[in-house]
N, C-alpha and C positions, 0 to 999 in steps of 0.2 A: 146283288141286284144292280141293275143299271141305274145310274143317277141322272136326273134331268139336268140339262145344261142351264147354267144361270146366265141370262143375257140382260145386261143393263140397257134400258131404253132411255135414250137421251130426252131431255125435256122438250126441245124444239124439234121441228121437222128436219130431216137430213138435207144437207146442202146439195144442190144439183151440181154435176160436173160441167165444166165449160165445154162448149162445142168445139170439136176438132176442126182444124183449118181445112177449107175446101168442102165442108159439109154444110148443108142448109140448116139454119137454126130452126128449132121447133118453136112454134108460137106458144107463148105461155098460156096456161089454162086460166080461165076466169077465176077470180077470187071466190071462195065459198061465201055463202050467205052468212050474215051475222049470227043468226040462230044456230046454224050448223056449226059455225066456229065455236060458239059458246058451249054447245053440247059436247063437241070434241074436247074442249078444254076441261069440261067438268068430268069427263070419263077417266076413271083411274087407270094409270099406266099398267100396273101389275100388282100382284099381291106382295106384301113385304117378304123378303127372303128369310127363311128359317135360319136362326143362328146356330152354328155348329160349335161344339166344344173343341178346344185345342188338344194337342197330344198330351201335354202334362196334366191338364184337367181331367181328360178321359181316363188315363192310366191311374191317376190318383183316386178317382171315384171308384174304379173297378177294384183297386187294391183295398180300399175301405170296405167294399162289399165282401171281399174275400175274408178280411179280418173279422167283420161282423158275423159272417157265416161260420167261421171257425169257432169263435167264442160261443155263439148260440148252440151249435151242434155239440160242442164238447160237454155241455152240461145236460143234454137231453138223453133220455133212455130209461130203461127199467131201473137203473141206479142213478138218480139225479145227483149232479155235482154243482155246487154253487160257483157261479162265474167268478166271484171275488177270490175264491180259493185256487183258481187255476194256475196263476203264476207260481204260488208256493208248491203246489203239487208237481208242476212241470219241473221246477228247480230241484226238488227232492228226487224225482225220478232220474234226472240227469246226473245228480251226484252219485246215486246208487249205481248207475250204469258206468260212470267214469271210474269208480272205485272197484269195478269188476264184480260187484255183488249182484247185479241184475235188478230188474224192477220187482221181481218176485222174492226179494230177500226177506228174511224173518222180520226185520225192522220196518218194512213197508206197511203203510196204512191201507185200509180197504179201498179208499178213494184212489190212492196211488196205483194199486194193483189194477183196478178197473180201467183207469185212464191210460196207464202205460202199456198194458198188455192187450187190451180189447179196443178201447175207443181211439187212442192215438193212431195206431196203424190203419184203422178204418177211415179216420179223417184224412190221413195222408194219401191213401189210395183214392178217396173221393176227390181230393184236390187234383191229383195227377190225372184221374180219369176225365174229370170235367175240363181241365186245361187241354188235354190231348184231343178230346172231341171237339171243343171249340176251335182249336188250331186247325185240325183236319177239315172241319167244315169251312173255315175261311179260305184254306188252300184250294179246296174243290170249287167253291163258288168263284174264286178268282181265276182258276184255271178254265172252268167251263164258261165263265162269264154269264152265269145263270144264277139268279137268287134262289132257285129251288134245288140247287145241287147240294148234296150232302155226302159224307164218306161212304154211304151205302151204294152209291153209283159205281164205285170201282170194285164192288163185290167182296170186300174184306169181311164185312159183318156176316153176310150170308154164308160165305165160305167157311168162316170160323164156326158158325153155328152148325153147319152140316157135318164138319169134321168132328166136332164135339159130340153131336148126336150119334154119329156112327160109333164112337168109342163107348158112349153110355149104353147104347142098345146092344151092340155086337161085341163090345170089349170083353164081356164075361165069357163069350164063346171063343173068341180069337186069342185073347191073352188073359186067362183066368187069374193068374197070380200077379200081373203087372200093377193094377190099381192098388191092391193091398200092400204091396212091397214099397211103392213109391208115393203113396198118398194121392193127392190131387195133381201132382206135377204132370203125369201123363195126359190128363185132360187138358191142362193149360197149354202144354207144348203141342198137342194135337190141334187144338183150336188155333193157336198161333200159326202153325204150319199150313193149316187149311185156308186161313185168311190170306196169307201171303201167296200161296199157290193160286188161288182164285184171282187175285189181283194181277199177278204176272200173266195168267191166261188171258184176261181181258186186255191187258196192255199189249200182249203179242197179237191179238186179233185186230187191234186198232192200227197196227203198223202197215201203212200202204205207201209205196213209192218213196221209201227212205225217210218217211216222217210219220208223225202220230196224228191221226185224224180224230179230233175231239168228238165229232158227231158219231163216228163209228164206235169209239170207246163208250159213248153213252148208250147206244143201241146194244152193244155187246154186254154191257153191264146189266141192262134190263133183262136180256135173255138169260144170262147166267144166274141172276138173282131169282128169276122165275124157276129155273131148273133146280136151284138149291132149295127153294121152298117146296117144290114137288118131292125132292129127296127127304126133306124134313117130314112131310106128310106121310110118306111111305114108312119111314123109321118109327114115327109115332104109332102107325097102325100095327107094326110088328112088335112093339115094345110091350112089356108087362106093365101092370099098374104101378109098381115101384119105379121102374125105369121111366115111365111116362111122367110121373110126378117129378123126378129128378131132372128130366129133360125140360119140362115146362118152367121149373124154378130157375134153371140156368138161362133159358131163353129170355125170361122176363127181367133178368139182371138183379144183382144184390151185392152189397158190401158186407154181408153178415159173416162170411167165413174168411175174412181178411187175415192174413198173417204178415209178419214183418218182412220176410224175404220177398213176398209178392209185392207188397207196397213199395219197398225200396227199389226193386227192379223196374216197376212201372214208372216210378218217379224219375229214375235215371234216364230211361228211354225218352220220356216226355221232355225232360230238361234239355237233353241233347238235340232233340228234334226242334224245340223252340229256338235254340240258338242258331241252328242251321237255317231254319225257316226265315229268320230275319234277313238273310242274304237274298231271299226271293222277293222281298217287298218291292223293290224298284222294278225288277223284271215283270212282276205281276201288274204293277201300275202301267207299264208300257203295253203289256198284252191286252189290257182293257181297251186300248185304242184300236186293237186289231193286230193279228199276227204279222201281216205285211208291214204295218207301220212300226211294230216292235223290232222286226228284223232290220229295217232301215235305220233304226236308232241304235243298232249294234247289240241288241239283246239276243242271247242264245236261246231261241224259243224252244227248240227240242230239248235242250239240256234242262230248261226250266220245267217243262212238262214232266220229264222223267224224274227229276228230283222231287217235285211236288207229289207225284203219285207214290213214289217210294216212301217219302216221309209219312204221308197219310196212311199208307198201308201198314208200316211198322208201328205207328202209334195206335191206330184203331185195333190192329191185330193183338197187340200187347194188352190193351185195355179189355177187349172182348175176352181174351184168355183169362184175365184176372178176375173179372166181376160179371161176366156175361154180357148180354146185349142191352145197352142203354141208348135209347133213341132220342131224337128230337133236339138234343143239345147242339149238335153240329149244324143244325138248320137254323135255330132261333138265335143263338148267341151272336153270330156275325151280323144278322139282320139288325139286332138292337144296337150293336156298336156302330153300324153304318148310319142308322137314324140319328145317333148322337154326335158322331164325329166325322161323318163323310166317308168316302170310298178309299182314302189313302191307306194302302196295305201296311205302311210303316206304323200306323195306329191300329188298324183292323186286326192284324195277326196277334200282337201281344194282348190287346184289350179283349179279343174274343177268347183267348185262353184264360184270362182272369175271370171274365164273366161266366164262362163255362164251369170253372172251378167253383165259383160261388153258387151257381145254380145246382150243381150235383150235391154239394155239401148241405145246402138248405133242404133239398128234396130228400136226402137220406135222413136228416134229422126228423122231418115230418113222417117219413116212412116207418120209423121205429117208435113213434109216439102216438100216431093217430089211432091205431088199433092195438095199442099195447095190452098185454105183453107180446102179441104177435107182431109181425112186420109186413107192411105192404111191399110188393115188388118194386124196386127202384125204377125200372123202365116204365111201369104202369103209371107211377106217380109223376114222373117227368112229363109224360104226355098229358095227363089229366090237368096238371097245373100249367104247363107251358103253352098248350094250345089256346086256351081262353085269353091268357095274357098277350100272346102273340097276335091274335085276331083283334084284340082291343087296340094295341099299338098300331097295327096295320090300318085300322079304321081312322085313327087319329092323324096318322102321317101319310095317308094315301095320296094326298096331293103333291107331296114332295118326293114320291118314289118314281 
């Protein structure tokens, strides 16, 4: 979102400039009346500026939120685990893995089995998914210079959803043996490919005159997203009851079927993207002043646009393929970080990733405990919890936006 400029108003009236040589001096205006001068003096100059957190304070606060979310979520679920026992359980699971026995060795306790084989990969995928969505949202808002931008504008989520829906509904007809022979990997790879393909289509449509038109990309993204939603509606109409249920569960997002390979692959992609995105912090700060001004400052505007779009597409495509569609994180997390620390992308990018990770882990913990033993869809809960909090903070800080 655009930040209001902070202007310091001097206590006294501004000094007038001396008259240039050869010009007639302007007669001074009469002094204001005493009452008017007194009222002007009593008028407050401006509201006190809101204090912003520094980089270290912001990142430290977000890291504490992530730690609190991890500890809280690790003990929640159908099988409760005492938070005080988590360090010992984690250490024992690590020792079993290091010795080659695996977490499911005969000597492992029930708590260790539940934590190491079910809950820990779920937590890791939740951290990676939240961090990736927060990072992608910050990149898109910085690129579009629009506080309402989110990763869905480049079509990666809708493209992944359409591709996955096509495989769920038509896969049994086209490839009857493929899903059974490879498990859920065909669905994940199809969703990942669909998301990237849609993003590259939108990016190609936005190329005009040797450059990328952000406005054209926005309009193309809206059109392609609408087309993908129409395709999802058609596939839902053609699906059977079982296919429709599987499709809806996947579209609403869930971490319930997480496995170690999926969690580690997603974590690796998000970690690499976060490291590369840090190199875009200064260019995005310059682009916030305008593309022309950024070019005069020596910033490769087109290279920054291309790299930001590719990073966001890779991250969101991988996350959507692993846990379905989880919305609202990429929109809210950068907003909250900017309210706390300002618009500097050197802070916004990593802090948005940390806040997004904490939000997804907290939401997943509530999703599996609110209606236990059943689970609420993760995407539904993130919207139900995130929207009221976002509106409350927006009302509180609306004068500073």
